[in-house]
N, C-alpha and C positions, 0 to 999 in steps of 0.2 A: 629207279624212277617210279614214283608213286602217281596213280592215275586219278586219285582222290586228293583233296587239299590235306595238307599235313595237319595232324590233330594237335600239333603245338604251334599252329598258327592260329590267331585270334583276331577277328574283326575289330574288337575295341580293348582298350586296357581294362575295362570292367570285366569282360570275359576272361582275360588272362589271369586276373585276380582270383578267379575261381578255379583255376587249374590245380591238379594234385602238386603237392610240394616237391622240390627238387630232391634227389637221392644222391647224385654225383656233382662234383665240380671240377672243370679242367682248368688248370693254372699254368701260366706260362712261367717256366722256371729257366734261369739262366746262370752260367758259371761266370763270376766276376773277374777272375784270373785270365780266362780266355777272352773275354770281352775287352779287357784292358791290354792284352798282348803281353801278359806277363811270361818270363821264360818258364819253360816246363809245363805249360798248361795243357792238359791233355782231354779234360772233360767236356762233352758237348751238351748243348741246352736241350732241353726237352719240355713235352707237355706232360704235366704231373696231373694224376687223377686221384682225387680226394674223395672219400667216402662221407656223405653227409646223412646218412639213414640213421637215425637215433637207435633203431632197433637192431643195428648191425653190430657184430662182434669187432669189425674194424672201423667203427665210427670215429672220424677225427684223424683217420691215418691214411697216407699215400698208398694207394693199392695198385698204382701203376705208373709207369714212367716212359713215354715214347720219345726217344731221343731223335735228333736230327742228324743227317749224315756228316755235316761239316763243323769247324771249330770256330768259336769267336762270334757268333752271329748276333747275339744279344736279342733274345726273343722278348718282346715288349707288350704291345697289345694283341687283342684278337677279335675276331668277329665271324659271324656265320655266313655261309653262301646264301641262304634265303631265310626269311623270316615274316612276321606278320604283315608286312608290307606287301607281300606277295597276293594278299586279298584286296587291295586297293581296286576300285571299279576298272581302272586303266591299265591294271598289271597285265603284261604280255605272257607271264609265267605262273598263273596260280597253282598249277600242279607239280611245282618243284618241291622238294623236301629239304628240312633243316637235317642235314647230314654231315657237312663238311666244316670244320673249324680251321679258320684260315688265321696264321699267325705272321704278321710281318716283322722282321728282324731289323731293328733299327740302326744296327752297325754294319751289317753285310749288305743290306738292301735286297736279300732275298725275301720271298714269300713262301711259308710252308703250308701246305694244304693236307689236314688230317682227316680220315675218314672215322668218324666215332659212332658210326650206327651199328655195324656188324659187331664188334666187340668194344663196348664203350670204355672197359677198364683196360684195353690194350689198343689204343687208336693206332690205325695203320697209316703210314705215309703215302698219300695219294698222288701229290705232285709238288714239284718245287720250281717256282718262277724265279728265274735267276736274274740278277741285278742288271745286266746286259739287257734282257728284253724290257725292263721298266725303263732303262735309259733310252734305247733306241726307238721305242714305240711311243714314250711319252715325255722323254726329256727330264725325267725325274729321278731322285734317289731317296733314301732314307725313308721308306714307307712307315708310317707310324699307326694311324687309326683307320679302322675298316667298317663300313657299315653297309648292310644289305638293303637296296633299294627297290622300288616296284620293277625298275627297267634295267638293274645291273648291280655290280657290286663296286662301290664307290671306295678309294683308299687315298688317304692324305699323304703327303709327302713334304719333308723338311726342306729340300733345296734340288739343286741340279746335281749331276754326276760329279762335278767338280767341288761340290761342297758349298756353293755359293746359293744366292737366291735367284729368281724367286721360287719359293715353295707353292705347292697347289694340290690338286685333286687329279687322279686319273681313275679311269673305269675299267673294270674287267668283265668279260663275257660271263653270263650266268651257269652256262653249261659247261664250256670247255677250260674257263679260266684264262683265257688268253688276254693279253693286255690290249685294249681297245685303242687308248690314246689318252691325251690331256683332256680335262673336261672344260676349262675354261675357254670361252670362245673370246670374252673380252674381260680382262682381269682389273682394268682400271688401275688404281693406286696401289693395289695389294701386292706386297712383296714377301713380307715374313707369313708363315703358315704354321699352324699346330693342329687344332681340332676343328671338327666341322658337324653340323646336324642340321636339321630341315623342321620347317613347318609344311607338311605336304598339303594341309587344307588351304594354305596361303601361297602355295607355289613359291616358297622362300627358302633359301639356304643361308646359313650363318657360318662364318669361320673367324677362328681367333688365331692369336701370334705367339710364338715362342723365339725362335731364332733360327738362322741358317745353320747347316751342319758344323762350319767353322766356328761358329759362335757358342755352340754348345758341348762338342764332342770332347774338348779336353777339360770339361768342367766349367762352372760358373767363372766368367771372366770379370773380375771385380771392376776394372776399367770400363768394361761395357756396360756393368749394372749401374754403377754410380753415374756413368755418362748417359744412362737412360736410352740404351740403345736396343734393349729387348723389347719385346712385343708389348703394346699397349692400347691395341685397337680392335674392335669387332667390325667384321665386314658382312654386309647384307647384299646378298645375290638373288637375281631371278633364277629359280631352280630349272624351269624349263628352257628358257632362252640362254642360260649359262652365261649370264652378264652380270658383271658388278654393277650395284645400284647405289650404295651408301655405305659410308664410314662413320663409325661411332667411337670417337676417340676419348678414353678415359682420363687423358693428362699423363704425361710422360714419367711422372713420379711413380706411377703404378707400373711395375714391371712385371713381365710373364703373365700375360693373359691367357689362361690355359683352358680349362675343362669348361664344355658347354653341356647344358641339360635342358632342352625345351620341354614345355608341358607336353605330356602324354595325350591328353585330351585335343584332337585336331580342331576343335572349334576354338581352341585358347590360343591367342598369339602372343605368348610372352616365354621367357626362359631365364635360367640363371648361368653366370659365368664366374669361376673362380679365378682370382687374382692373387699370384703367391706373396708379393710384397710390396710396399711402399717404401722406398729408399729414403724418404725423409724420417720415417719413425719405425721401420721394420714392421708395421702392422700388415695383415692381410686383409682381404675383402672378398665379398660377393656382390656382383652386380646384376640387376633386373634389366633385360632388354624387353621392349613390348611395342606394339603397333598401336599408333594413335593418329586418328584422322589422315590415315593413308600413308603415314611415314613411320619410322621406327626410331624410338628413343632409348636411353640408356641411363640408370641411375644406380648409385651405390646404395644397398639395402642392408648389408651386414658388413660390420668392421670388428676385427679381431685384434687387440693389441698384442705387442711384443711383451714377454715377461722378462723383468730384470733377473740378471744373473752375473755371478762372478766371473772375471775374465779367466780364472784359472779353470772354470767348468766349461769354458767355451772352445771350439776348435780355433784355429789361427784366422780362419777367414772372418769370424765375428769378433774378434778381440777388440776391434776399435769401437764396438757398439755397446758393450756391457749389457747386452740383452739377447734373449734367444727369440728368434722371430717364429711365428705359427707356421708359416710356410704352407698355405693352401695349395695343395698339389693335386687334390681330386674332389669332386662333388659328386652326388648322385641323388636322384628324385624318385621317390616312390610312385607306383603307377597310378595312384589316385591322386597324384598331384599335391598331397598333403604334408609329406615330410621331406625336407631336404637335408642330406648328410653331406657334412664338410669336414674333410680329413685335414688336420693340422700336424704335418709330418715332422716339423720341427719340435713343437712342444710336446708332441705324443699324445694328442687329444683327438678323439672322433666326436663331433658335435651333431646333434639333431635339431633342426628347426622345424617349426609348424608354419608352413608357408601356404596355408589356406587363404590368408589375405597376402599375396606376393609381395604386396608394397611394404608390408609390417610384420617380417618374420619374428617369431619368438621362440627364444631358446627353451627347448623341452627336455632335453636330455644330454648326457656327455658321459664317455669313459675314457681311461687314460690307459695307454700301454706304451712303453719305450719314451723317446724323447731324447734329445740332445743332451739334456742337463738332467732330467728326471730319471730316466732309465726304468720307469715303472714296470714292475714284474707282473706277469700273469700267474694266477694260482698254480699253474702247472709248469712254470719257468722261474728262472733266476733273474736279475736284472736283464732288461732287453735294450738292445740298440734297435735303431730304426724307428719307426712310428706307423701309425695308420696312414696309409698311403691309398693304393687303389681300394676302391669301396665298391661292392656289389651288393644289390638289395633283392631278396626273393620276390617273386611275382605278388605274392599276398601281401608283402610289406611286413611281415613279422620277423624276418631273420636278416641281419646285415654282415656281410662277411668283408674282412679286409686283410691286406697284406702290407709288408713292411719297405720294400725297396723302391726307389724312385728311379734311379738310372745310374749305372755304375759309376761313371766318373764323378758325378753329383754326390753319389753315396759317400765317396771317399773324403770329400771336402767338409761335408756336414758331421760325418761319422768316422774320424780317422782310424778310430780302432775297428772299423768294419760294421758292416749292418748284418745282423744275423736275419736269416730267411726264415720267416714265420707267417702263419695265417691264422686269424682268430675270428671269432664269432660274437655277435650281441644279439639279445632277444629285444623285441620291441613290445611294448605294452599295448593294451586296447587303446588308450587315451594318449599314447606316447611314452617317452622315457625309454632308456636304453639299460640294459643290464648284461655284463659278460656271461657267456656261457662258460662256465668254471670247467667244464670237461672237454671242451673243444680248444685244442691248441696244436696246430700241425708245424712241427720243426723241420723245415727243408735241408738241414745239415749243410753241406758245402754249396749249395744252390741258394739263389735270392729268388724270392717269389713275387710276381708282378700281377698282371690282370687275371680276375678270376671269371669265369663264364659258368654258368648253372645250366643243368640239364632242362631242356625244354624252352629255354629262354629266360631273361632276366630283366631288370628295370632299366638297363643301357643298352640292350641287345636289339630291340624291335622298335618299330614305328608303326602307327596305326591310321587307318584312314576313316574310322567310324568312331563316334564318341560313346 
């Protein structure tokens, strides 16, 4: 326990951008055979440690792997026990430290807590929160996204223990990591759940929609997708009163309303949401929510069209469309709120937009790796399966890291010949633009790589109370 504020806590995003560059990344790595329950699977998931120091002899290599004790968990997202939000004026625990990396397992409903302070290259398993504790204390299962707040650790969950809805948010104690209970006092019409974030300066939380565990765990259900049953709404909540206030509906043709990225500057009341697909034309989109005259609105500000393709090059799921969808499955916003990164997992493209004017984004950069049809190679690889998926941006905004896997059951449908587990990096120019780092390509072998967390925090790990 530290008795001074952690030096990796920053009052404002401006100060975080001036911090030293990251030297390590911790990456959630899972075994697809175990996740899908294939006979003979024996490999356990783990937290992989990747060397990011250009001066190191092991630059771009996996230098550690801390395994979990159980099989078939499917590690997915991760988050810190504490972050810059601990410096908010009303934070009850400003003297905690960024020590524990917490990994919810989307298939087993466990949460694994690793200590990365004492031996960063050999994380030690500190505690396991079992699915039974989440179910009995909060009534939820399938934990997905985790954020450290000023007053607790918030975790999203996709559904109830039976695999149905509603999904929602539960809270963990900051010190012992006990499950305190369900966050919502009044959920209103909210039923489906996926991501959540907040505007601390406006006492507002927003949440998005994917589907219940039954709707997603066996893969994309074409009947549900074409029947427009997956998520297509953004929910607005009063953060302190824990009550649902508003629904922003995109229209049910827009399916899979996923990642949320609010502005980092707490004086700005807007953010971006990625939507995976439009069932009418397979395009993907990014939407801007913002506060105007005391209420919240939402509008589409980016549309990315599907790319024509031969049926012979497409997986069975897409044969009837004769096109490959972009499938926007992750987005990320640089700490200065200038550049938005959009991963198109289907076409194998990572896009950079200048969103200085959030209503009028401008495409400023693009790199391609993998893709359902293209299979674009990295300079250090052959043709690649998978595509840019989870995206993480360094605090100074000059480096962008991305990995290749979405979710085991969905990987198999869009890439029937398998998704290779890899991690790549792009450099960002002074005025924007992206260029692949030709020396940085991490091959995860039998594992698939998902979320990346950077040493000292990154563009999606912290929230700030000062501009």
